[in-house]
C-alpha positions as CSV (number, residue, x, y, z in Angstrom):
1,M,58.1,47.9,84.4
2,L,56.8,51.4,83.2
3,G,59.8,53.2,84.5
4,G,63.2,51.7,85.2
5,G,66.4,53.4,85.1
6,S,68.0,55.8,82.8
7,T,70.7,55.8,80.2
8,P,74.0,55.4,82.0
9,M,75.9,58.7,82.4
10,H,79.3,57.4,83.0
11,L,79.7,56.6,79.4
12,M,79.8,60.2,78.1
13,W,82.9,61.7,76.6
14,S,85.2,60.9,79.5
15,S,88.3,61.4,77.5
16,Q,87.3,65.0,76.8
17,F,87.9,65.9,80.4
18,E,91.0,63.8,81.3
19,P,94.2,65.8,82.0
20,K,96.4,66.0,79.1
21,G,99.5,64.9,81.1
22,S,102.8,65.6,79.6
23,K,101.3,66.8,76.4
24,A,99.7,69.8,78.0
25,P,101.3,73.2,77.2
26,R,103.6,74.6,79.9
27,V,102.3,77.4,82.0
28,D,102.5,80.9,80.6
29,L,104.1,83.0,83.4
30,R,102.2,86.0,82.2
31,R,98.9,84.1,82.9
32,I,100.0,83.6,86.5
33,A,101.0,87.3,86.7
34,R,97.5,88.3,85.9
35,F,96.3,87.1,89.3
36,F,98.7,89.8,90.8
37,V,97.3,92.7,88.8
38,P,94.5,93.7,91.3
39,Y,97.0,94.0,94.1
40,W,99.6,96.1,92.3
41,R,99.4,98.9,94.9
42,Q,100.2,96.5,97.8
43,E,102.9,94.9,95.6
44,A,104.5,98.3,95.0
45,L,104.5,99.0,98.7
46,V,106.1,95.5,99.3
47,L,108.8,96.3,96.8
48,G,109.5,99.6,98.5
49,C,109.7,97.9,101.9
50,I,112.2,95.3,100.4
51,L,114.4,98.0,99.0
52,V,114.5,100.0,102.3
53,T,115.1,96.9,104.5
54,S,117.8,95.7,102.1
55,T,119.6,99.0,102.2
56,L,119.3,99.1,106.0
57,G,120.8,95.6,106.2
58,Q,123.9,96.9,104.6
59,L,124.7,99.3,107.5
60,P,125.7,96.9,110.4
61,P,128.8,95.5,108.7
62,L,129.9,99.1,107.9
63,F,129.3,100.1,111.5
64,T,131.4,97.1,112.5
65,K,134.3,98.3,110.3
66,W,134.0,101.8,111.8
67,I,133.9,100.5,115.3
68,I,137.0,98.4,114.8
69,D,139.2,100.5,112.6
70,G,137.9,103.8,113.8
71,A,136.5,104.1,117.3
72,I,138.4,101.3,119.0
73,A,141.7,101.9,117.1
74,G,141.3,105.7,117.9
75,K,140.0,105.2,121.4
76,D,137.0,107.3,120.5
77,L,134.2,106.6,123.0
78,H,131.8,109.2,121.4
79,G,132.3,107.6,118.0
80,L,131.9,104.1,119.6
81,A,128.6,105.1,121.0
82,F,127.5,106.7,117.7
83,D,128.4,103.6,115.7
84,V,126.7,101.2,118.1
85,G,123.6,103.5,118.3
86,G,123.5,103.5,114.5
87,M,123.7,99.7,114.4
88,I,120.8,99.4,116.9
89,V,118.6,101.9,115.1
90,S,119.1,100.4,111.7
91,A,118.2,96.9,113.0
92,V,115.1,98.1,114.8
93,A,113.9,100.2,111.8
94,G,114.5,97.3,109.4
95,S,112.5,94.9,111.7
96,A,109.5,97.3,112.0
97,I,109.4,97.9,108.2
98,G,109.7,94.1,107.7
99,A,106.7,93.4,109.9
100,W,104.6,95.9,107.9
101,Q,105.9,94.1,104.7
102,G,104.8,90.7,106.2
103,Y,101.2,92.1,106.5
104,L,101.1,93.5,103.0
105,N,102.6,90.2,101.6
106,A,100.0,88.1,103.5
107,Y,97.3,90.4,102.2
108,V,98.4,89.9,98.6
109,G,99.0,86.2,98.9
110,E,95.7,85.3,100.6
111,G,93.8,87.6,98.1
112,I,95.4,85.7,95.1
113,M,94.5,82.4,96.7
114,R,90.9,83.4,97.1
115,D,90.7,84.8,93.6
116,M,92.3,81.6,92.2
117,R,89.8,79.4,94.1
118,D,86.9,81.6,93.0
119,S,88.0,81.3,89.3
120,L,88.1,77.5,89.6
121,V,84.8,77.2,91.4
122,Q,83.0,79.6,89.0
123,H,84.4,77.8,86.0
124,L,83.4,74.5,87.4
125,H,79.8,75.7,87.8
126,T,79.8,76.2,84.1
127,M,80.9,72.7,83.2
128,S,78.5,70.3,81.8
129,L,77.1,67.3,83.5
130,A,79.2,65.1,81.4
131,F,82.3,66.5,83.2
132,F,81.0,65.7,86.6
133,T,79.9,62.2,85.6
134,S,83.2,61.3,84.1
135,T,85.4,62.9,86.9
136,K,85.8,61.7,90.4
137,T,84.5,64.1,93.0
138,G,87.7,63.7,95.0
139,E,89.8,64.9,92.1
140,I,87.7,68.0,91.7
141,M,87.9,68.8,95.4
142,N,91.8,68.2,95.3
143,R,92.2,70.6,92.4
144,V,90.1,73.4,94.1
145,S,91.6,72.9,97.6
146,S,94.9,71.0,97.8
147,D,96.2,72.2,94.4
148,V,95.5,75.9,95.2
149,D,97.1,75.3,98.7
150,A,100.1,73.8,97.1
151,V,100.9,77.1,95.3
152,D,100.3,79.1,98.5
153,N,104.0,79.2,99.4
154,V,104.8,80.3,95.8
155,V,102.3,83.2,95.9
156,T,102.7,84.3,99.6
157,G,106.4,83.6,100.1
158,T,108.5,82.4,97.1
159,L,108.0,85.4,94.9
160,V,108.6,87.9,97.6
161,T,111.7,85.8,98.6
162,I,113.0,86.0,95.1
163,V,112.7,89.8,94.9
164,T,114.1,90.3,98.5
165,N,117.1,88.0,97.9
166,V,117.9,89.6,94.5
167,T,117.7,93.0,96.1
168,I,119.9,92.0,99.0
169,I,122.5,90.4,96.5
170,L,122.6,93.5,94.3
171,T,123.0,96.0,97.2
172,T,125.6,93.6,98.8
173,L,127.6,93.4,95.6
174,V,127.8,97.2,95.5
175,A,128.9,97.3,99.1
176,I,131.5,94.7,98.8
177,F,133.1,96.2,95.6
178,V,133.1,99.6,97.3
179,L,134.7,98.1,100.4
180,D,137.4,96.1,98.5
181,W,137.3,95.1,94.9
182,R,140.0,92.4,95.3
183,L,138.0,90.5,98.1
184,A,134.8,90.9,96.0
185,L,136.3,89.0,93.1
186,I,137.4,86.2,95.5
187,A,134.0,86.0,97.0
188,L,132.3,85.7,93.6
189,A,134.6,82.9,92.4
190,V,132.4,80.2,94.2
191,V,128.9,81.5,92.9
192,P,129.0,79.4,89.5
193,L,129.3,76.2,91.5
194,M,126.0,77.2,93.3
195,V,124.1,77.9,90.0
196,F,125.3,75.3,87.4
197,P,123.2,72.3,88.5
198,L,119.9,74.2,88.8
199,R,118.3,73.2,85.5
200,P,118.6,69.4,85.7
201,V,117.4,69.4,89.3
202,G,114.4,71.6,88.5
203,R,113.4,69.4,85.6
204,A,113.5,66.3,87.9
205,M,111.5,67.9,90.6
206,Y,108.9,69.2,88.0
207,A,108.2,65.6,86.8
208,I,108.0,64.1,90.3
209,R,105.8,66.9,91.7
210,K,103.4,66.3,88.8
211,R,103.1,62.6,89.6
212,T,102.7,63.5,93.3
213,R,99.7,65.7,92.7
214,E,98.1,63.0,90.5
215,Q,98.5,60.5,93.2
216,R,97.0,62.9,95.7
217,D,93.9,63.1,93.4
218,R,93.6,59.3,93.7
219,I,93.8,59.4,97.5
220,E,91.3,62.2,97.7
221,S,88.9,60.3,95.5
222,L,89.3,57.2,97.7
223,M,88.5,59.2,100.8
224,Q,85.5,60.8,99.1
225,E,84.1,57.5,98.0
226,T,84.8,55.5,101.2
227,L,84.1,58.1,103.8
228,S,80.8,59.4,102.5
229,L,77.6,58.2,104.1
230,S,76.7,56.1,101.0
231,G,80.2,54.7,100.7
232,I,80.6,53.7,104.3
233,T,77.1,52.1,104.3
234,L,78.1,50.0,101.3
235,I,81.5,49.1,102.9
236,K,79.9,48.0,106.1
237,S,77.1,46.0,104.3
238,F,79.6,44.0,102.3
239,V,82.2,43.7,105.2
240,R,84.9,45.3,103.0
241,E,86.7,47.3,105.8
242,R,89.9,45.3,105.5
243,Q,90.1,45.5,101.7
244,E,89.3,49.3,101.6
245,A,92.0,49.9,104.3
246,K,94.5,48.0,102.2
247,R,93.5,49.9,99.1
248,F,94.0,53.2,100.9
249,H,97.3,52.0,102.5
250,D,98.7,51.0,99.0
251,A,97.8,54.3,97.5
252,G,99.4,56.1,100.5
253,T,102.5,54.0,100.1
254,E,102.9,55.0,96.5
255,L,102.5,58.7,97.4
256,M,105.1,58.1,100.2
257,G,107.6,56.9,97.7
258,L,107.0,59.8,95.5
259,E,107.4,62.3,98.3
260,I,110.6,60.6,99.4
261,R,111.9,61.0,95.8
262,L,110.9,64.5,95.7
263,A,112.7,65.2,99.0
264,M,115.9,63.5,97.8
265,V,116.1,65.0,94.4
266,G,119.2,67.1,94.2
267,R,120.1,66.5,97.9
268,W,123.8,66.4,96.8
269,F,123.3,69.7,95.1
270,V,121.8,71.2,98.3
271,A,124.7,69.8,100.3
272,L,127.2,71.4,97.9
273,V,125.5,74.8,98.2
274,G,125.6,74.5,102.1
275,A,129.3,73.6,101.8
276,M,130.0,76.7,99.7
277,I,128.5,78.9,102.4
278,V,131.4,77.8,104.6
279,V,134.1,77.4,101.8
280,G,133.5,80.9,100.5
281,P,134.2,82.8,103.7
282,A,137.2,80.5,104.4
283,I,138.7,81.6,101.0
284,V,138.0,85.2,101.7
285,W,139.6,84.9,105.2
286,Y,142.7,83.4,103.5
287,G,142.8,86.1,100.8
288,G,142.1,88.9,103.3
289,G,144.7,87.6,105.6
290,W,147.3,87.6,102.9
291,L,146.4,91.1,101.9
292,A,146.5,92.2,105.5
293,I,150.0,90.7,106.0
294,E,151.4,91.7,102.6
295,R,149.5,94.9,101.6
296,G,148.4,96.3,104.9
297,L,144.6,95.8,104.6
298,Q,142.8,96.8,107.7
299,V,141.4,94.0,109.9
300,G,138.1,95.9,110.3
301,T,137.6,95.7,106.5
302,I,138.1,91.9,106.5
303,V,135.6,91.5,109.4
304,A,133.1,93.7,107.7
305,F,133.6,91.9,104.4
306,V,133.0,88.4,105.9
307,A,129.9,89.8,107.6
308,Y,128.8,90.8,104.0
309,L,129.3,87.3,102.7
310,S,126.4,86.0,104.7
311,R,124.2,88.6,102.8
312,L,125.6,87.2,99.5
313,Y,125.8,83.5,99.9
314,G,122.7,83.2,102.1
315,P,120.4,84.9,99.6
316,A,122.1,83.0,96.7
317,S,121.6,79.6,98.3
318,A,118.1,80.6,99.1
319,L,117.5,81.5,95.5
320,V,118.8,78.1,94.5
321,G,116.1,76.4,96.6
322,V,113.4,78.8,95.5
323,Q,114.2,78.2,91.9
324,V,113.7,74.5,92.4
325,Q,110.4,75.0,94.3
326,L,109.1,77.4,91.6
327,V,109.8,74.9,88.8
328,S,108.1,72.1,90.7
329,A,105.2,74.4,91.6
330,L,104.6,75.1,87.9
331,A,103.3,71.4,87.7
332,V,100.6,72.5,90.1
333,F,99.8,75.7,88.1
334,E,99.5,73.6,85.0
335,R,96.9,71.3,86.7
336,I,94.9,74.3,87.8
337,F,94.9,75.9,84.4
338,Q,94.0,72.6,82.8
339,Y,90.6,72.9,84.7
340,L,90.3,76.5,83.8
341,D,90.9,75.8,80.1
342,M,88.2,73.1,79.8
343,E,85.3,74.0,77.6
344,P,82.1,74.8,79.6
345,E,78.7,73.4,79.0
346,A,76.5,74.2,76.1
347,P,78.0,77.5,74.8
348,Q,75.7,80.4,74.9
349,R,75.5,82.6,71.9
350,T,76.4,86.3,72.3
351,D,73.1,87.3,70.8
352,A,71.1,84.9,73.1
353,V,67.6,86.3,74.0
354,E,66.0,86.5,77.4
355,L,63.2,83.9,77.5
356,G,61.0,85.7,80.1
357,T,57.9,84.1,81.3
358,V,56.9,81.2,79.2
359,R,53.6,79.4,78.3
360,G,55.2,76.0,78.5
361,E,54.9,74.7,74.9
362,I,57.7,72.1,74.4
363,A,58.7,70.4,71.1
364,F,61.4,68.0,70.0
365,E,62.1,68.1,66.2
366,D,63.9,65.0,64.9
367,V,66.3,65.1,67.8
368,E,69.4,62.7,67.9
369,F,71.8,62.6,70.8
370,H,74.6,60.4,71.8
371,Y,77.0,60.3,74.8
372,T,79.6,58.3,72.9
373,A,80.2,58.2,69.1
374,D,79.4,54.5,68.9
375,R,76.2,54.6,70.8
376,A,73.0,56.7,70.2
377,A,70.9,57.6,73.2
378,L,68.2,59.1,71.2
379,E,67.3,58.7,67.5
380,H,64.8,60.8,65.5
381,V,62.8,61.8,68.6
382,S,60.0,64.1,67.7
383,F,57.0,65.1,70.0
384,H,55.0,68.2,71.0
385,V,53.6,69.0,74.4
386,Q,51.0,71.8,74.7
387,P,51.1,74.4,77.4
388,G,49.8,73.1,80.7
389,Q,49.7,69.4,79.6
390,L,50.9,66.6,81.7
391,A,53.1,64.4,79.4
392,A,54.2,61.0,80.8
393,F,57.3,59.1,79.4
394,V,57.3,55.3,79.9
395,G,59.6,52.5,78.6
396,P,62.1,49.9,79.6
397,S,65.2,50.7,81.6
398,G,67.8,52.5,79.6
399,A,65.3,53.5,76.8
400,G,66.4,57.2,77.0
401,K,63.7,58.8,79.1
402,T,66.1,60.6,81.5
403,T,68.1,61.7,78.5
404,I,65.0,63.5,77.1
405,M,64.4,65.2,80.4
406,Q,68.0,66.4,80.7
407,L,67.9,67.9,77.2
408,V,64.9,70.2,78.1
409,P,66.9,72.4,80.6
410,R,69.8,72.1,78.1
411,F,72.1,70.1,80.4
412,Y,73.2,68.7,77.0
413,D,72.8,69.7,73.5
414,P,71.5,67.3,70.8
415,Q,73.8,66.5,67.9
416,T,71.1,67.0,65.3
417,G,67.6,68.4,65.4
418,R,66.3,71.1,67.7
419,I,64.3,71.5,70.9
420,T,62.0,74.5,71.4
421,V,60.1,76.1,74.2
422,D,57.3,78.4,73.0
423,G,58.9,78.1,69.5
424,H,62.3,79.3,70.6
425,D,65.3,77.0,69.9
426,L,67.0,76.5,73.2
427,R,70.3,77.4,71.7
428,D,69.0,80.9,70.9
429,V,68.0,81.7,74.5
430,R,70.0,82.6,77.7
431,L,70.6,79.5,79.8
432,D,69.7,81.3,83.0
433,S,66.4,82.5,81.7
434,L,65.5,79.0,80.5
435,R,66.3,77.3,83.7
436,R,64.5,79.8,85.9
437,N,61.3,78.6,84.1
438,I,62.0,74.9,84.8
439,G,61.6,73.0,88.1
440,I,63.0,69.5,88.5
441,V,62.1,66.8,91.2
442,S,64.4,63.9,90.7
443,Q,64.4,60.4,92.1
444,E,67.4,61.1,94.3
445,T,66.6,64.1,96.1
446,Y,69.5,66.3,97.2
447,L,69.4,68.3,100.3
448,F,72.3,70.4,101.8
449,H,73.6,69.8,105.2
450,A,71.7,72.8,106.5
451,T,68.4,73.7,108.0
452,I,65.0,73.0,106.4
453,A,64.4,76.7,105.9
454,E,67.8,77.1,104.1
455,N,67.1,74.1,101.9
456,L,63.6,75.5,101.0
457,R,64.9,79.0,100.3
458,Y,67.2,77.5,97.7
459,G,64.1,77.8,95.4
460,K,63.4,81.3,96.4
461,P,66.0,83.1,98.6
462,D,63.8,85.9,99.7
463,A,60.8,83.6,100.8
464,T,59.0,84.6,104.0
465,E,58.1,82.1,106.7
466,A,54.5,82.4,105.6
467,E,55.5,81.4,102.0
468,L,57.5,78.5,103.4
469,I,54.5,77.3,105.4
470,E,52.2,77.6,102.4
471,A,54.6,75.6,100.2
472,C,55.1,72.9,102.9
473,R,51.3,72.6,103.4
474,A,50.8,72.1,99.6
475,A,53.6,69.5,99.7
476,N,52.1,67.5,102.6
477,I,55.3,68.1,104.8
478,Y,54.2,70.9,107.2
479,D,52.6,68.7,109.7
480,L,56.0,66.9,110.1
481,I,58.0,70.2,110.4
482,E,55.4,71.8,112.9
483,H,56.1,68.9,115.3
484,L,59.9,69.2,115.2
485,P,61.5,71.0,118.2
486,E,63.2,73.6,116.0
487,R,60.7,73.5,113.1
488,F,62.2,75.2,110.1
489,Q,65.5,75.6,111.8
490,T,66.0,71.8,112.1
491,V,69.2,70.7,110.4
492,V,68.5,67.8,108.0
493,G,72.0,66.2,108.0
494,E,74.3,65.0,105.3
495,R,72.2,64.8,102.1
496,G,69.0,65.0,104.2
497,H,69.5,61.6,105.8
498,K,67.8,62.6,109.0
499,L,64.6,62.5,107.0
500,S,63.0,59.6,105.3
501,G,62.9,59.2,101.5
502,G,59.4,60.4,101.3
503,E,60.0,63.4,103.6
504,R,63.0,64.4,101.4
505,Q,60.9,64.2,98.3
506,R,58.1,66.3,99.8
507,L,60.7,68.9,100.9
508,A,62.0,68.9,97.3
509,I,58.5,69.4,96.1
510,A,58.0,72.3,98.4
511,R,61.3,73.9,97.2
512,V,60.1,73.7,93.6
513,L,56.8,75.1,94.6
514,L,58.6,78.2,96.0
515,K,60.5,78.6,92.8
516,D,57.1,78.5,90.9
517,P,58.4,77.3,87.4
518,R,56.2,77.2,84.4
519,I,57.7,73.8,83.3
520,L,58.1,70.9,85.6
521,I,60.2,67.8,85.2
522,L,59.5,64.8,87.5
523,D,62.1,62.1,87.0
524,E,60.7,59.0,88.7
525,A,59.9,60.9,91.9
526,T,58.0,58.1,93.6
527,S,59.7,55.0,92.3
528,S,61.7,54.2,95.4
529,L,58.9,54.9,98.0
530,D,56.4,52.8,99.8
531,S,52.7,53.0,99.1
532,A,52.0,55.3,102.0
533,S,54.8,57.7,101.1
534,E,53.7,57.5,97.4
535,K,50.2,58.5,98.3
536,L,51.4,61.6,100.2
537,I,53.8,62.5,97.2
538,Q,50.9,62.1,94.7
539,E,48.8,64.4,96.8
540,A,51.7,66.9,97.0
541,L,52.2,66.7,93.3
542,E,48.7,67.8,92.4
543,P,49.1,71.5,93.4
544,L,52.7,71.4,92.0
545,M,51.5,70.3,88.5
546,R,48.3,72.5,88.3
547,G,48.6,74.9,85.6
548,R,52.1,73.9,84.6
549,T,53.5,71.9,81.7
550,S,54.7,68.7,83.3
551,L,57.1,66.1,81.9
552,V,57.0,63.0,84.1
553,I,59.0,59.8,83.9
554,A,56.5,57.3,85.2
555,H,57.6,54.3,87.3
556,R,54.1,53.3,88.5
557,L,50.8,53.3,86.6
558,S,49.1,55.5,89.2
559,T,51.6,58.4,88.3
560,I,50.3,58.6,84.7
561,L,46.6,57.7,84.9
562,S,45.7,61.4,84.6
563,A,48.3,62.2,81.9
564,D,47.1,64.1,78.8
565,V,49.5,62.3,76.7
566,I,51.8,59.4,77.1
567,F,55.0,58.8,75.2
568,V,56.4,55.3,75.0
569,V,60.2,55.3,74.6
570,E,62.2,52.2,73.4
571,R,65.9,52.2,72.4
572,G,66.0,55.9,72.1
573,R,62.9,56.3,69.9
574,I,59.3,57.3,70.6
575,V,57.5,54.2,69.5
576,E,53.9,55.0,70.7
577,S,52.0,58.0,71.9
578,G,48.4,58.6,73.2
579,S,46.2,58.4,76.3
580,H,46.3,55.5,78.6
581,G,43.1,54.0,77.1
582,E,44.3,54.5,73.5
583,L,47.6,52.8,74.2
584,L,46.1,49.9,75.9
585,A,43.7,49.5,73.0
586,R,46.7,49.3,70.5
587,N,48.0,46.3,72.4
588,G,51.7,47.5,71.7
589,L,54.6,47.9,73.9
590,Y,52.7,50.1,76.5
591,A,50.1,47.3,76.9
592,L,52.9,44.8,77.3
593,L,54.6,46.8,80.0
594,Y,51.3,47.4,81.7
595,H,50.3,43.8,81.8
596,E,53.8,42.8,83.0
597,Q,53.5,45.2,85.9
598,F,50.1,44.3,87.0
599,H,50.2,40.6,86.0
600,E,47.0,40.8,84.0
601,P,46.5,38.5,81.0
602,E,47.3,40.3,77.8
603,V,44.4,41.1,75.4
604,T,45.1,40.1,71.9
605,A,43.7,41.6,68.8
606,A,41.9,38.3,68.1
607,E,40.0,38.6,71.3
C-alpha cells in the first residue's frame, strides 16, 4: 500500500507525564493562598463578619447569668425584659450577619474553584500531544473535575470554619476567664486529650486519600473508554458486556474498600473527642458545685459557664475534624499542582517573532526525531517543498509519514536538525502565528457535538452564512446541508456520527477552507472512504489545495497523480523523491508499492 498507518503515538515519553507519587514535593501552602489573593476584599468582609458574630455569640450566656442572678433573684421585671430582649436582638443580629457572610463565602469559594479549573484547562491546552497520547482521557477529566470538586469543601467551608472556630474559642476564653478563672482552668484541662492524636491520624488520612483519588482516576478512565460511542460499539461487537461489567465492579470494590478505610481512620479518636464534649461540662459542674457549696459561687455563674463550654468544646472538636480533612485534602492539591507543574509543549522563546502571512516554502534539514530513546522515528530527513507545490508522502505503514506531518505545525520538536518555513526556523517563531498559517485535514475527522454552523465557524468564528455556503459548495457538502430540515443549525451528534465518514470529511474540508491557510496538511484524508465518497472528496480538495503548499500522505494512487513531487519514506528516511513517472522508471520502492497495490507485473531493468 502507498499509505498505511503512522508511527504509534502511545510509545512516546509516557514516564515523563506520570504522577510522581510519594516522591512529589508536598504542597506549598503559599501556593494555595495565591488563589485567594484576587478575593481579598470579600475575605476581609468575611473576617469582619466572623468577628462580629463571634462577639455577639458571647452575649446570650451573659444575659442568662444576669437573668438568674439579677432579674429573677431581685424580682426585677424591667431588668428581666431588658435581658431577654437583649438575648433576642443579639441572636437575630448574629443570624443576619451570618447570612451575609454565607453569601460572601460562597462568592469567594466558587470564584476560586472557577480560577483553579481555568488554570488547569489553560495549562492542559499548552501540553504536547505526547502528554495526551500517554495519559488516559478519564484521568485528565478526573483531575479537572473531580479533584477540583474534592477541594471545594476546603475552599468554601473548611478555611472559613477554621477562622470562625478559632475566633469563637479566643473570645470564649476571654469570657470564661473574666467570668471565673478557677472554672476556666478546670474547663481547659481536657483540651490536650482532644489535640494530642491529631498528627498520626492526619498522616494516615493523607495516604489513604491519595490512593483514593488515584483509584477514582482508574474508574473515570474505565467509564470514558467503555461508555463512549466507539467503546460501546467495540464492547457490543465482541460481546464483552459481562467482562466489562466485572472490570468496573472490581475497580469500584477496591475504591469502596479505600473509602471505608478512610471513614474509619481515627474513628476511636473522634469518639474520644465526642466523649470529651460531655466529660468536660460534667467536670465543670462538679467543680462549680463544690465552689458554690464551699465558696458561695452564684448559680447563674455556673449555668452561664456551662453554656460557654459548648462554645469552647464544640469549636475545638470541629477544629480537630477540620485539621484531619485539611491534611487529607492536601493530597488532592498535590495532584492538581502536579498537572500545573508539567512542562508544556515545545517551549516558545521570549524573542520569538511573528510569522505573518507566509509564502509556504517548507524545508527539513537533516532532521532526526524519536519518541523514545531506543527507537528513532525519523533519521537524517531532508527535503524541500517550494511555495504552492503539492508534495505527496508515501511509504509502508509506520515509516514515519505522520511524524513528518506533525513536526510541521510543531506539535513536536526534532532532537537534531531544523525545520523552516520561508527560511524561518520553527523554534524562532510564535506558535500561534505558525499554526494560523496551517490547515490540517486528518483521516479521523473530529466534529464537536454541536451544529454544523458551529463546527464550521471553528475555522473562522466571524464567518457569515454566505461564507459558510461558499465554503460548503467548494467542499461538495452544501447540497446535503440544503436538504436538511434545520440546514446549518443541524446538530451533528457525538463526534459527528450522525453524518457519514465522507460527509464528515467534506465538512472538515469546508472548515479548513474558511480558515484559509497558506500551508495544507492532508493526512490520508480519503483512505477509509468508498469510491463514491473519495470522488467527492477529491473534487472538494481541488479548490482547497489551489494556490497553497500542500503536504499529503497518500493512501491511494489517485491522490498523488497530480503531485509536483513525491517523497518515499521507509524506516524514518526519505529513500526516493521525484514525480510519479520518474519514480516508476527507477523501479525502486515506489514502483514496488505501486505494483503491489494495482497488481501489475513489475517492470525490471532488464526489460
